[in-house]
Each structure stands twice: as C-alpha cells, then as structure tokens.
DRENFIPA-645994 format. One record per residue: y negated, x, z of N, C-alpha, C in turn. Coordinates in steps of 0.2 Angstrom, whole numbers, plus 5000, padded with zeros to 4 digits. Each point is the difference from the previous one (the first is absolute). Layout:
DRENFIPA-645994
YXZYXZYXZ
...
//
This chain:
DRENFIPA-645994
525849685053499549965000499350035000
500050065003499350045001499850024992
500650034995499950014994499749944996
500349955003499849934994499349985003
499850015004499249995003499650054995
500250075001499750044997499949994992
500649984997499949994992499749945000
499949945004499649964998499250015001
499950055006499350014999499950054994
500350044998499950054996499849964993
500549944999500049954996499349974997
499849985006499549965000499350044999
500050075003499550044999500050024993
500650014996499950024993499849934995
500249955002499849944997499149985000
499950025006499349995001499550054996
500450065000499650054996499949984992
500749984998500149984994499549944997
500149955004499549954999499350015001
499850035005499250024999499850034993
500450064998499950034994500149954994
500449965000500049964995499449954999
499949985006499349975000499350044996
500050065002499550044999500150024991
500649994999500250014991499749934997
500149955003499849934997499250004999
499850035006499249995000499750054995
500350054999499850054996500149984992
500449974999500149964993499649964997
499649975004499449974998499350034999
500050075001499550044998499949994992
499450024998499949994993499550064998
500150024994499550054999499349974997
500049934998499449974999499849955004
499449995000499849955005500249924998
500449975006500349944997499449955000
500249964997499449944998499849975007
500549985004499749975006499650045005
500050064998499550055005499450004996
499950004995499449994996499449975005
499450045001499649965004499950025007
500750025002499950045006500050075001
500550034995500150064999499850044993
499550055000499950024994500750054997
500050024995500550044998500150085005
499450035002500050055003500349995007
499749945004500249985006500849995000
500149964994500849985000500450075000
499850054996500550064999500050045007
499449995003500050035006500449975006
500049945000500449955005500850024997
500150014995500950014998500050075003
499750054999500250075002499950005008
499749975002499850005008500749965003
500449954996500549985002500550044999
500250044993500450054999499950055005
499550025003500050065004500449985007
499749935002500449985008500649984998
500349984995500649984999500450075000
499950054997500350065000500050035007
499450005004500250045006500549955005
499849924998500449965005500850024999
500250014994500750004998500350075003
499650064999500050065005500250005006
499349965004500150015007500549955003
500249944996500649955001500650034999
500150044996500750044998500150045006
499550055001500050035006500349985007
499749955001500049955007500849974999
500149984994500749974999500550055001
500050064997500450055000500250035007
499450015004500050025007500449965004
499849935000500549965004500649994998
500250004994500650004997500350065003
499750075000500450055003500150015007
499549965004500149995007500649965002
500149954996500549945002500750044997
500250034994500550034998500250065006
499650035002500250085004500049975006
499849955003500049965007499450055004
499450014997499450035002499749965005
500049945000499949965006500350025006
500650004998500450015007500050055003
499950064995499750075003499450015005
499549954997499450005004500149985006
500349935000500249985006500450035005
500550064997500350045005499550045002
499550034997499750055001499449965006
499849965001499549975004500449975006
500649985001500549995006500150075004
499950054998500050085003499549985005
499449984999499449985005499949955003
500249954998499949935004500549964997
500249955004500549944999499749945001
499449995003499649955002499849964993
500349944999500049954995499350004997
499549995004499350004997499750064996
500250065005499850064996500350034996
500749984999500450014994499749964994
499949945000499649974994499550024999
499550025005499350034998500050064997
500550055001499950064998500550004993
500649964999500349984995499549984993
499749955002499549974994499350045000
499950045006499350034999500150074996
500650035000500450064996499849974993
500549964999500149964992499349994997
499649965004499349984998499650064998
500050055005499650075000500250034992
500650015000500250044994500049974994
500149935000499949964994499350004997
499549995005499350005000499850074995
500250065004499950064997500350034994
500649964999500250014992499749964996
499749945001499749974996499250014999
499750055005499350014999499850044994
500450044996499950044994499949944995
500449955000499949954994499449975001
499749985007499549965001499450044999
500150075002499350044997500150014992
500449994998499950014992499849934998
500249955002499649944998499349995003
499950025005499349995002499550044996
500150085000499750044998500050024992
500549984998500250024993499849924994
500549955002500049954997499349955001
499950005006499449965002499350024998
500150075000499550054999499850004992
500650004997499950004993499649944997
500249955003499749934998499349985004
499750055004499449995002500049955007
500749995003500049945005499950045006
500250065002500150055006499350015003
500050005005499350015003500250045008
500750005001500150035006500050084999
499950035006499950065001500650035002
500250085001500650015002499950005009
499450005002499949985007500249945002
499749954996500249925001500650015001
500450014994500749994999500550035006
499750065003500550035005499849955007
499449995001499949965005500349935002
500149964992500349954999500750005002
500450054998500650025001500150015006
499750035005500050015007499949945003
499549974999499949935002500649965000
500349994994500649964997500650025005
500050075001500650015004499849975008
499550015002499949985007500149924999
499949964997500049935001500749994999
500450044996500849994999500350005006
499750065004500450035007499749945005
499549985000499849965006500349924999
499849974994500149934998500849994998
500250044995500750004998500550025006
499850065002500550025007500049965006
499349965001500149955005500449944998
499849974993500549944999500750025001
500250064997500750025001500350015006
499650035004500250015007500049925004
499749964998500049945003500749974998
500149994993500649974997500750035004
500050075001500550045002500249975006
499450005005500149975007500249935000
499849964994500249935002500850004998
500250044996500850004998500350025006
499850075004500350015006500049945006
499549964999500049965006500349934999
499849974993500249934999500650014996
500350054997500650004995499949954994
500449955000500149974993499349964999
499749985006499449964999499450044999
500050064998499650055000499449984994
500449974996499649994993499449935001
500149975006499649965001499350025004
500250045005499450045004499650044993
500450034998499750044994499349964995
500649964998499649954996499449975003
499849985006499449985004499650065000
500350065003499550064998499650014995
500450004995499750014993499549954998
500149945001499649944998499350025005
500150025006499450015005499750054996
500350064998499650054998499749994993
500349964997499849984993499349965001
499949965004499549965002499550045003
500150055003499650045003499650044995
500450034995499750044996499749964995
500249934998499549964995499450005003
499949995007499450005003499550055001
500450075002499650055002500150074994
500349984995500050064995499550024999
499449974996499550044999499550035005
500249985005499650035007500350065003
500750004999500450065004500150054994
500349974994500450044996499450024994
499749974997499650024994499450045003
499850015006499550055002500350064999
500650015002500250074999500150034993
500049964995499950024992499349994998
499749955001499449984996499549985005
499350004998499549975003499849934997
499949965004499949934999499349995003
499649984996499249985001499949934998
499749955004499749944998499650014994
500149944994499849994995499050005001
499850054998499350005000499749924999
499349995001499849934999499650024993
500049954996499950004993500349944995
500050014994500249954996500749985000
500450055001500749995000500249975006
499750035007500149965005499949925001
499450004998499749944999500549954996
500250024994500549964996500649995004
500250045002500850005003499849945006
499650015004499949965006499749934998
499850004994499749934999500749954996
500350034998500749984996500449995006
500250035005500449995007499749955002
499349995003499849945003500149944996
500049994993500049954996500849975002
500550054999500649985001500350005007
499649995005500150005007500550055002
499850074999500450055001499550045004
500249995007499650065005500250064999
499550054997500150064998499450055004
500250035005499650035004500050084998
500650024998500350074998500050014994
499550044996500050024993500050075000
500550044999500050085000500150044994
499750055000500150054994500450065002
500650004995500350075002499950054995
500150065003499850064995500750024996
500149944997500750034995499950064996
499350004998499950064994500150075004
500250005005500150075004500750024996
500449974999500750014997500249984993
499549954998500249984994499449954996
500150004994499449964996500249944999
500749995001500249935000499849945005
499749944998499749965004500549955003
499849965006500449955003499649965003
500349965003499749955006500549955004
500149995005500449975004499849965006
500349955002499949975005500550015006
499850015007500450015004500049965008
500350025004499949975007500349915000
499949985006500249945002499449975004
499949934999499549975005499350034998
499850015008499350034999500050054998
500550054999500050064999500150034992
499949944997500150004993499450054997
500150044994499550024997500150024993
499450014996500150014993499950084998
500450034997499850084999499950014994
499550034998499850024992500150085000
500350024995499850074998499650014998
499650065000499450024998500050004992
500550024998500250014992499949934997
500249955004500049934996499249974999
499650025007499449984998499650054995
500350064999499650034996500249984993
500649984998500249994994499949934997
499949955004499949924998499449975002
499749954997499549965000500149965007
499349985003500249965006500449934998
500049964996500549954998500650025001
500250064996500750025000500250025006
499750035006500250015007500149945002
499449955001500249925003500649994997
500249994994500649984996500550035003
500150065001500650035004500049995007
499549985004500049985007500349935000
499649974995500349925000500850004999
500250044996500850015001500350015005
499650045004500450035006499949955006
499449965000499949935004500549954999
500150004992500649964999500650005003
500350065001500550035004500049965007
499550015002499949975006499949925002
499749984995499949924999500749975000
500550034995500649984999500550025004
499950045006500550025006500450054997
499850034995500550064997500250055006
499550025003500150075006500549975005
499949945003500549965004500650004996
500049974995500749984996500450074999
499850054998500150064999500450045005
499649995006500250035006500649975002
500149935000500549965003500750024995
500050004994500450024995500450075002
499550045000500250075002500450005007
499749975005500450005006500649974999
500149954996500749954999500450064997
499750044995500550054996500250045003
499550035006500150055005500649995005
499949925003500549985005500649994995
500249994994500550004997500450064999
499550054999500350085000500350025008
499649985005500050025005500749975003
500149944998500749975003500650024997
499950024994500650034996500150065003
499550055002500050065003500549995007
499749955003500449995007500849994998
500049974996500849984998500450064998
499750054997500450064996499950075003
499350005005499850065001500550045005
500349975004500550025005500950024997
499950004992500650004998500150095000
500550025002500250075000499950044994
500549954996500050034992499350014995
499549995003499450014996499850075002
500150025007499850065001500450044997
500749995001500550044997499950034992
499749944996500050004995499450064997
499650015004499450055000500250075002
500750015002500350055002499950035007
499849945004499950025007500950015005
499850035005500650015004500149945004
499449965003500149955004499449964999
500249945001499349944998499550005003
499449984998499450005003499549944996
499649975004499549954998499650034993
499850065001499650034995500450004994
500650045000500449994994500149934997
500349955005500049944996499449974997
499450025002499449974998499950024994
500250084997499950024996500449984995
500649995000500649984996499849924998
499949965005499749934999499550004994
499450045001499650004996500150024993
500550034998500250024994500549954998
500449965004500449954997499649944999
499549995003499749934999499550014994
500050074996499450004995500049944995
500649984999500049934995499749955003
500049985006499749945003499350025001
499850055001499350025001499750014993
500350004995499749994993499949934998
500549965003499949924998499549985004
499950015007499449985003499350034998
500050074998499550014996499749964994
500549994996500049964994499649925002
500349975004499849945003499350015004
499950045003499350035003499450004994
500150044996499650014993500049934996
500449964999500049954997499449965004
500249985007499549965004499350034999
499950075001499450035000499649984994
500350014993499849984995499749924998
500549975003499749925000499550005006
499850035005499550015003499450034997
500150044995499450034997499649954996
500549964996499849964995499549945004
500249995006499849945004499450025003
499950075001499450025002499550024994
500350024994499549994994499749944999
500549945000499749935000499549985004
500150025006499549995005499250034999
500250064998499350044999499749984993
500349974996499849984994499649935001
500449955004499749945001499349995005
500150065003499550015006499450034998
500150064995499650044997499950004993
500250054996500050004994500650044996
500549964997500450044997499950054996
499450004995499850054996499850075003
499749995006499850065005500750035003
500649955001500450045003500450044994
500049964994500450034995499750074998
499350004999499850064999500250065005
499949995007500250045006500750024999
500449964998500850024998500050054995
499649984994500150054994499750065002
499450015004499850065002500550055005
500349965004500450035005500650034995
500249964995500850014998499850074995
499549994997499850064995499650065003
499749995006499850075003500650025005
500549975001500650025002500650034995
499749994994500650014994500649975002
500049945003500649965000500449984994
500650005002500649984993499949925000
499749984995499949944999500649954996
500450044998500549974997500750005002
500050005008500750025003500649964998
500650035000500749954999500049955004
500249934999500149955005500550015005
500450054998500650015005499750055005
499650044999499650055004499649975004
499649954997499549965004500449965005
500549974998500549955005500150055007
500350074999500250045005499450035004
499550034996499550045003499349975002
499949954995499349985001499749945005
499650025005499849965005499349954998
499950024993499349984997500249974993
499949954997500149984993499650054996
500450014994499650044995499549984998
499450044998499449994999500049944995
500350004994499949954995500249935001
500550025005500249925003499549975005
499650055004499549975003499349974997
500050044995499449984994500249934998
500550004998500349934996499949945005
500350025006499949945005499449985002
499550065001499249985001499749964995
500350014994499749974994499849924999
500649975004499849935001499449985003
499750045005499650005005499250014996
500150044995499350024997499649964998
500249924997499649954999499649975005
500250015008499649985006499550055001
500050064996499450045002499349984996
500449984993499449974996499649955000
//
C-alpha cells in the first residue's frame, strides 16, 4: 500500500511538471517575429521585440529552476529523503509541534537557499537587463532576512496552532483550524498595510495637489469615503508600476506606487483608482475572501480525513507516522484539486476584473482606463498574446486585448 501511495504521488508530480511545461510551450508558439496587426498602436516594433526576448529569458530561467525543483523533490521521494530527515529530527525531539516546526522549517530554509541563485539571476540579470530592477544587494539581503523572520513567526505560529488542534481535537481539528485561519485572514486583510508593508516599504500620504484633489473629488462624487491615500516607494525595487486597494471597513486605503504617479497622467491614475474602487463597490474583496475560505475549508476537511493515515507517512520513507509527514504527503496528493480550485479562482477573478473595468468606465472614463492599461502593459513588457489555455490556468486578470475590447463599448459614453 505504501508503494502504491508513493507511485501515485510521483505520478501526480510528473504529470504536473509535464502539464506546466506544455502550457509554456503553447504560450511560446504564439510568439511572432513580426508585430501582429492586433498589437499595432500598442507596441512599436522595437518594444514588441524587446517584450518577446523578455518572455524568452523568463521562460528559460523558469524551466531551469522548475526542473531543478522537480528533480530535487523527485529524488527526495524516491530515496526516502523526507523519512531520513524525520528520523534525524526525532533524535532531538518527539513532541508533535516541535517535530512539525523543525521538519518544515528545515525543508523551507533549504528550499529557499537552493532557489536563491535563480532568484538572484532573475533580479540582478534579467530584470536588470530590461531596466526593471532598482533593488540593491543590501535591500535584497534585508528582504530575504525579513522574509525568513515572517515565515518563522507567522508560518511557524499557524503550523504550531494547527498541530496543537490536531492533538487536542482529533478528527474535528479541521474545524478549529478553519476558524483560526479565517480569523487570521480577516486580521491580515485589515492590518497588512500597517503591520507587514512597513517592514519592506515606506508609505506616505499622497501630497496635496492636482492628483489628490482629483481622486478625492471622484471618490466624493461616488459616495466613497476615502480618508487614506498612500504612496508606496515601489521604485526602491522595480520600475514597474501598480496600485491596489486594501483593508476592510474604516481601515480601507488606496495605495499608489510612486512609479505609477511618475508615468501616468492624472486622469489615468484616477481611472486606475476608479477600477480599484469598483472592486470595493462590487464587494469583490469580500466575495473573494469568502470563496478563498470555502476552498480552504474544503482542503482542511479532506486533510482531517486523511492526515492520520499511516500509509501517507510510510510512503515518504518514514519509520513511524506523524502529522507533519501526513500533511506533506497530503499536499502532494491533492495537487490536482488545488489546480482545479486555482482555475476556478482565476476565472472568478477575471470576471471581477471585467466588472471593475465596466464600473470605472461608466463612473469615470473608459478612454483614460484604456490608456492606463496600455501604458502598464507596454512598460512591463507584458505578453499581450497569451495562449487561451495558459490564461485559463494562470491568469487572474484578462489579457490586455480582451480588456480593451470590453472597454470599447463604453467609449461612446466618454464623448
């Protein structure tokens, strides 16, 4: 039975790797040496060629790093490496919470260290080559250390609570874990920008002036109370621009990247913010959180059914069962379900993006939003002709051409 479980896990891992690379292949097939007609007026010939090369460089690195990770996990499974690690840790402690913390802590640290050379190459070679990178080596190292700290405090804390629930509540542990996860998710939605973001970036209130006046005027016209408009120093790490809406209730805030303000007109920035406000007006944040919690609840329920099965631990080469081993094996086994849930989540997200675009176009100006989206895509050297299958699996936002076409129907209302 243990060998059968191992064979299933390995089979899922192999199929997932093949599937991902097949999608990358389909995406690359749509690349063209000449500027496609549908991109004329968005990309010029030089920018288009640059975007193609940028995509090739990222795909090549992604394939190498992905293959390395795949082979490493495969080797650990086939040789019983996870079981060996478990036996080593048991020489120092047999407490379930410490076992889990040390087991996943060591795996996470080693995985991060092994992936760091690829990340450094991506940041300081590829992103640098295309003038995106602004991060210094000091900033990169500090970000890495802060990331480890957060993983230890937040990830370790949640894992410890989950294991404790399992020890105390048995089969019903998933209910308590779900409630704890829901509470944590709500807490982070409300306080992420005041607790986590300041560790990495500076946020300052948007200065008084034309842009702030335009934003406040639009928000007031739409009955949207907006007391918090912040500018984040995204240019410390990248030239890429962005904006987002965060928080719940009175803690909601709009966050603008300084690069967005520097590269876009006032109308374009307001259009982008109108899109973000549209998400709020349509309750997309709340709906997204609810659907995420439902998906998490389903996963935790299934985990509660299977995590105590000893064959899961034995399939990883362990000498005795453990929650941490069952959790890892379960995560590998449910990868297909995770893929399906991810596809459904992305589909819902793309639908929400269309709705927010429509709201922004109707309440502000479609033309300004179109111009902003074009600038963002061109400046980011985005792939504007992704394969439909790749979009289905990986895209949380619709491709640019589809968004522009969708917004075109509202252009007459601008005139």
